[in-house]
C-alpha positions in Angstrom: 35.6 34.9 41.6 38.1 35.9 38.9 35.2 37.0 36.6 33.9 39.2 39.4 37.3 40.8 39.8 37.6 41.4 36.1 34.2 43.0 36.0 35.1 45.2 38.9 38.3 46.2 37.0 36.2 47.1 33.9 33.8 49.2 36.0 36.6 51.5 37.0 36.2 53.1 33.5 32.8 51.8 32.4 30.5 51.8 35.4 27.4 50.0 34.4 26.7 46.5 33.0 24.5 48.2 30.4 27.3 50.3 29.1 29.7 47.3 29.0 27.1 45.3 27.1 26.5 48.1 24.6 30.2 48.5 23.9 30.7 44.8 23.3 27.5 44.1 21.5 26.3 41.8 24.3 23.1 41.4 26.3 23.2 43.1 29.7 22.1 39.8 31.3 25.3 38.1 29.9 27.5 40.7 31.6 25.7 40.3 34.9 25.9 36.5 34.7 29.6 36.6 33.8 30.3 38.8 36.8 28.5 36.2 39.0 30.8 33.5 37.7 28.5 31.9 35.2 29.9 30.4 32.1 29.2 32.2 28.8 29.8 31.2 25.2 33.5 31.4 24.4 33.1 34.5 22.2 31.2 36.4 24.8 33.8 35.4 27.5 36.7 36.5 25.3 35.1 39.9 24.6 34.8 40.6 28.3 38.3 39.4 29.1 39.6 41.5 26.2 37.9 44.5 27.5 39.4 44.0 30.9 42.9 43.7 29.4 42.3 46.9 27.4 40.8 48.9 30.3 43.7 47.8 32.5 46.2 49.1 30.0 44.3 52.4 29.4 44.0 53.1 33.2 47.7 53.8 33.1 47.5 56.1 30.1 44.1 57.9 30.2 41.8 59.2 32.9 39.0 56.7 33.6 36.4 59.2 32.5 38.1 59.3 29.0 38.4 55.6 28.4 34.9 55.0 27.2 35.2 57.8 24.7 38.5 56.4 23.5 37.0 53.0 23.1 34.0 54.3 21.1 36.0 56.8 19.0 37.6 56.3 15.6 41.3 55.7 15.8 43.9 56.4 13.2 46.1 53.6 14.6 43.3 51.2 13.8 42.7 52.4 10.2 40.0 54.7 11.4 38.1 51.9 13.1 36.7 52.0 16.6 38.4 49.9 19.3 35.0 48.5 20.3 34.4 47.2 16.8 37.7 45.3 17.0 37.0 44.0 20.5 33.6 42.7 19.3 35.5 40.6 16.7 38.2 39.3 19.0 40.9 41.6 17.7 42.4 42.5 21.1 45.9 42.6 19.8 45.1 45.4 17.4 43.6 47.5 20.2 46.6 46.8 22.4 48.9 48.1 19.6 46.8 51.3 19.4 47.2 51.7 23.2 50.9 51.2 23.0 51.0 54.1 20.4 49.6 56.3 23.2 52.4 55.5 25.6 55.2 58.1 25.5 58.4 56.4 24.3 56.6 53.5 22.8 57.7 52.0 19.5 54.2 50.9 18.3 
């Protein structure tokens, strides 16, 4: 149930399982299975949870239609790396820091 809610949250900005899988370097079947409550390998699960956390933060800062572009774009706050590349390697905290830099009044 929680996984389905997390997937629904991600879909606010990234509407298809195919796009989610592509961003995270996963198989589409894994995204679908996770949304149906199936257990995945720890690394796959963590990528999806990390993406949910990041999308949740970005929803408050960017328009949903801009989030996918932000995730796939090179980012100066990430040493010109793409947020998706970091999410694929479990570096959610780095991406969170880059998001905090977007927030007016933030000290990131």
